[in-house]
C-alpha positions as CSV (number, residue, x, y, z in Angstrom):
1,M,-2.7,-9.2,-20.9
2,H,-4.6,-6.8,-20.6
3,N,-2.4,-4.3,-18.8
4,P,0.7,-2.4,-19.9
5,V,4.0,-4.0,-18.7
6,N,6.7,-1.8,-18.2
7,H,4.7,1.4,-18.4
8,P,7.0,4.4,-18.2
9,A,5.5,5.7,-14.5
10,Q,6.0,2.3,-13.4
11,P,8.1,3.7,-10.6
12,I,5.7,6.0,-9.4
13,Y,2.4,3.9,-9.2
14,R,5.2,1.5,-6.8
15,A,5.5,4.5,-4.9
16,I,1.8,5.7,-4.7
17,G,1.0,2.2,-3.4
18,G,4.2,2.6,-0.6
19,L,2.5,6.1,0.1
20,I,-1.3,4.7,0.7
21,G,0.6,2.3,2.8
22,I,2.4,4.8,5.1
23,Y,-1.2,6.7,5.2
24,L,-3.2,3.5,6.6
25,V,-0.2,3.2,9.2
26,I,-0.5,6.8,10.5
27,F,-4.4,6.3,10.5
28,G,-3.7,3.1,12.2
29,V,-1.5,4.4,14.7
30,L,-3.5,7.5,15.6
31,G,-6.3,5.6,16.1
32,V,-5.2,2.8,18.4
33,V,-3.7,6.1,20.1
34,E,-7.4,7.6,20.4
35,T,-9.3,4.3,20.7
36,G,-7.2,2.5,23.1
37,G,-8.4,1.0,26.0
38,G,-11.8,0.7,24.6
39,E,-14.2,-2.1,22.9
40,L,-12.4,-3.7,19.8
41,F,-15.5,-2.8,17.8
42,A,-16.7,0.2,19.8
43,Q,-19.9,2.3,17.8
44,D,-19.5,6.0,19.3
45,D,-18.6,8.9,17.7
46,T,-14.3,8.8,17.9
47,A,-13.5,10.3,14.9
48,V,-9.6,10.1,13.8
49,L,-8.3,12.6,11.1
50,G,-11.8,13.5,10.6
51,Q,-13.0,9.8,9.8
52,G,-15.2,7.0,12.7
53,S,-13.4,4.6,13.9
54,N,-12.7,1.9,16.2
55,F,-10.1,-0.2,17.8
56,G,-10.9,-2.7,15.5
57,F,-10.6,-1.1,12.6
58,S,-7.5,1.0,13.4
59,I,-5.1,-2.3,14.2
60,I,-6.8,-3.3,10.8
61,S,-5.9,-0.5,8.7
62,V,-1.9,-0.6,10.4
63,L,-1.9,-4.4,9.2
64,L,-2.5,-3.5,5.3
65,G,-0.4,-0.6,5.6
66,V,2.4,-2.4,6.9
67,L,1.5,-4.8,4.1
68,L,1.7,-2.7,1.2
69,L,5.0,-0.8,2.4
70,V,6.1,-4.3,2.1
71,A,5.4,-5.2,-1.1
72,A,6.2,-2.1,-2.3
73,G,9.7,-2.5,-0.7
74,I,9.7,-6.0,-2.6
75,G,8.1,-4.7,-5.3
76,R,8.7,-7.3,-8.4
77,N,4.8,-7.9,-9.2
78,I,4.2,-8.4,-5.5
79,D,3.4,-5.0,-5.3
80,V,1.2,-4.8,-8.3
81,A,-0.8,-8.4,-6.9
82,V,-1.0,-6.5,-3.8
83,N,-2.0,-3.0,-5.0
84,T,-5.2,-5.3,-7.2
85,W,-6.4,-7.6,-4.2
86,L,-6.1,-4.9,-1.3
87,G,-8.0,-2.1,-4.1
88,Y,-10.7,-4.4,-4.8
89,G,-11.3,-5.3,-1.0
90,L,-11.3,-1.6,-0.2
91,M,-13.9,-1.1,-2.5
92,A,-16.0,-3.5,-1.5
93,L,-15.3,-2.6,2.3
94,G,-16.5,0.6,1.5
95,L,-19.8,-0.8,-0.5
96,L,-20.4,-2.8,2.1
97,A,-20.2,-0.3,5.0
98,L,-22.3,2.1,3.2
99,A,-24.8,0.2,2.9
100,F,-24.7,-1.1,6.6
101,L,-23.7,2.4,7.7
102,R,-26.6,3.9,10.2
103,T,-27.1,-0.1,11.6
104,D,-26.1,-1.7,14.7
105,V,-23.8,-3.5,12.1
106,N,-21.6,-0.8,11.5
107,Y,-18.9,-2.7,13.2
108,L,-15.9,-0.7,12.0
109,N,-17.5,2.2,13.2
110,F,-17.4,3.9,9.6
111,S,-18.7,7.3,9.0
112,I,-19.4,8.6,5.4
113,A,-16.2,10.2,5.2
114,T,-14.2,6.7,6.2
115,V,-16.7,5.2,2.8
116,V,-15.1,7.9,0.8
117,V,-11.8,7.6,1.8
118,V,-11.8,3.9,1.8
119,M,-13.1,3.7,-1.6
120,I,-11.0,6.4,-3.0
121,L,-7.7,4.5,-1.6
122,G,-9.1,1.6,-3.3
123,Q,-9.5,3.0,-6.6
124,V,-6.1,4.7,-6.9
125,L,-4.6,0.6,-5.6
126,L,-6.6,-0.4,-8.7
127,V,-4.9,1.7,-10.6
128,A,-1.5,1.9,-9.1
129,G,-1.9,-2.2,-9.8
130,M,-3.0,-1.6,-13.3
131,Y,0.2,0.1,-14.5
132,G,2.5,-1.2,-12.2
133,R,3.5,-4.3,-13.8
134,V,7.0,-5.8,-14.8
135,G,8.4,-8.0,-17.2
136,S,10.7,-8.6,-19.7
137,D,11.8,-6.6,-22.8
138,D,10.0,-9.7,-25.1
139,E,6.8,-9.2,-22.7
140,S,6.7,-5.5,-23.0
141,R,7.2,-5.9,-27.0
142,A,4.3,-8.1,-27.2
143,W,2.1,-6.1,-25.3
144,Q,3.1,-2.6,-27.2
145,D,2.4,-5.3,-30.8
146,G,-0.8,-6.3,-29.6
147,R,-2.1,-2.9,-28.3
148,L,-0.9,-1.3,-31.9
149,R,-3.0,-4.1,-33.9
150,A,-6.3,-3.7,-32.2
């Protein structure tokens, strides 16, 4: 086990995952309202909350936000797995979008602001995934003993 078990701030990290989910839902809903009726992957100057977006990315944002909210609501280390994998996914998406920012392959209509926000959200989700794990007292004690011996 590399990550702490029963970290004292675990409820805060779980709430942070939920707050990121709320942000993604709000961003996505505003994006759907702003880009509704347009092309799914339009590449234009549409901006939502200062970030480039299109109808496709707005739908993806809503779905990811709902996934984070459901995982935070369930808990039981499901939120840890979702936060970790989604954090890695958002980091990869941000790097990929940065590589194709000013090309015709920018299907999600990202801007630099969108890349920065997605990368920050990914990093915060990774931290929430690392420190949000819960376990039995024996697991926690084993982790503490291993940490103190190292």
